[in-house]
N, C-alpha and C positions, 0 to 999 in steps of 0.2 A: 422372454419375460424381463430379461437385463435392458432391453431397449424402453420398455414399458417404464422399469422404474427409473432410468435416465431421464425419461421426459417428465416423469411427476418430479422427479428432484430440478428440472430446469424448471419446470413451471412454478413448484413452489420457491425457488431461488429469485425467479423475477419477480413473485408477489411480493416478498421480503423486501427484495432491491427498490421497489415500487412504495412500499409502505414507508422505506426508512428517510424518504424526504422530508425536508424542512421547507417552509413556505412562510409567505407575508400576504396578511390581508389588510387591504384599506378598507375600513367600513364605513360607508356613509349613510345606512340606511336603517341600522339596526338588527342585519340580518347576519350573523355570525357564523362562519364554518362554511358558506356556500363558495368561496373561493374564486368568484367571479368577480368581474369589474363593477362596480356600484356605480350608477348612473343618479345625477341629481340635476335640477334646474335652479339657477340662482339669477341675482342681479348683483350690479357693481355695488360694491360698498359692504356688501353681506358678509357676515364669517362665515368659512366652511370648516366645520370641526371634523377631524379624521381621525377615527380610531385606528390604531396599527394593533392587529393581533399578530402571534406567531403561533406556528403550529409545527409539530414534528413528533417522531417516536421517544425520544428521550429527552432528559432534564438538560438545560446549557449553564454555562459559568462565564461566558464573555458572548459580546456578540457585536456586531457592526453592520449596519444598513444604511444605504443611501436611498432617500425618497426625492424622487425629481420631478418638475413641471418643466418640462423641455421649452415649453411654449411660454414660457414667462408671464403669462396670463392670471396668475397667482400671487399676492404678494404674503410672505411668510409673515406670522405674527408671532406664535411662539409655541413651544413644545412641553409638554406636562408628563414626566414618565411616573410608572407605577410599579415601586419596588415590591418584587415578593419577601414579606418580613421585613422590609426596611433596610436590609443588609446589602441593597446593591449600589454602586456608585455608578451616575450617570455624568459625565462632563456636558458642559454648558454647549447649546448647538449653536454653531456659528451661521453668519446671515449666509443664505444660497450662494453658490458660486455662479461663474458666469453660464454654466448650463444649466441652472435652477436647481441643483440639488443641495440637501442639507446630510449632514452625517448625523445619524442617530448611534449610541453608543452606551454600553452599558458592560458593568463587570462584578461579580459575585464577591463580596469580602467579608461574608457571614457564614457559609456554609447553607445560607437558604436559596436553593436553588430553584430555578425558573423552569417550570415545569409547565406542558402544555395540553391543550391550547391556554393562550396566556396573552392578555390586553397589555401591551408593552407600554404603549404611550398615547396622547392625544395630542393631535399635531393643528393648530389653528392656521388657518390661511385666509386673507381677505381675497375677496372677487375683484379684481383690479381691471381686466379689459371688456368691455363691452362688444355684445356680438363677436363673442369665440367660445374655442371648446378647449377647456384645460384638462390634459392628461398628467394624472400622477402615477410615475413607473417606479418600479425597484431598479436602482441605480446598480452599477456593477463595479466594483466586487462588493456583494453583500454575504455574510457568513456567520456561522455561530462556532463556539468551541464547545463540544458535547463532554459532556462529564464520563461517560461509559468510555470513550475511547481516546478522549484528549487529542482530538483530531478536528481539523478545519472542515466545516462542511460549508459548500456553497447553498444558498438558497435556491430550489428548483424553478421557480418564479423569476429570476433575475432578468432584468429588462423587458420585462411584460408590462403591460397597462394594469395598474391596481384600480385605478377607478378615473371616472370621466366626470367633469363636471360643466355645465353649458352655462355661460353668461349672459345672460339677457337673450332677446329673440333673436338667432341667428338667422331664422327664415327673412326676417324682415329685408336683411340687404339683399338674399336671393331673390328675393320677390320684387325688389326694386330693379335689379340687376335684369330679369327676364322681362319687367314690364318695359325696359328701354330697349331690349331686343327686339320685342313684339312691335314696339313704334315704329324701328325699321323698317320694318316690311310691309306698312299701311300706307 
């Protein structure tokens, strides 16, 4: 009986630990909460609006998250933050660094907590490189400070692809290359 209780306690502990994760979603298609990378196709010069959502078990009082486009095929345009109750401070987002990352930060100064799910920001990019695929990743370190424990908790999906944007017809280049290969064997 003691072993069974121990096994049940372990399962409950694992379930609690799994549910205590914080994550970020970059929404391109209006389906929020699936936490799967979104995918869209666009053309050079078109705006790519990305809604940034946070998910987690508890309210937070501080956050910092890197949004990265390592291929540099998107041109950063702007970030609009959404403050719960109007009492949050968001420093101006600096231009992307050499790795294509921007840092989004926020802090509560009004005791109006950010509870989840919450749409934190809308980041706008311009599609810049034709015939490419741009990945948006959650850079490292990206974390929150929780109100419940005053501990820094890192997002569970750090380093993962949050969204993928196809710019132009990437298959056109492949078709041209394949046609050249076939011509060699004629």
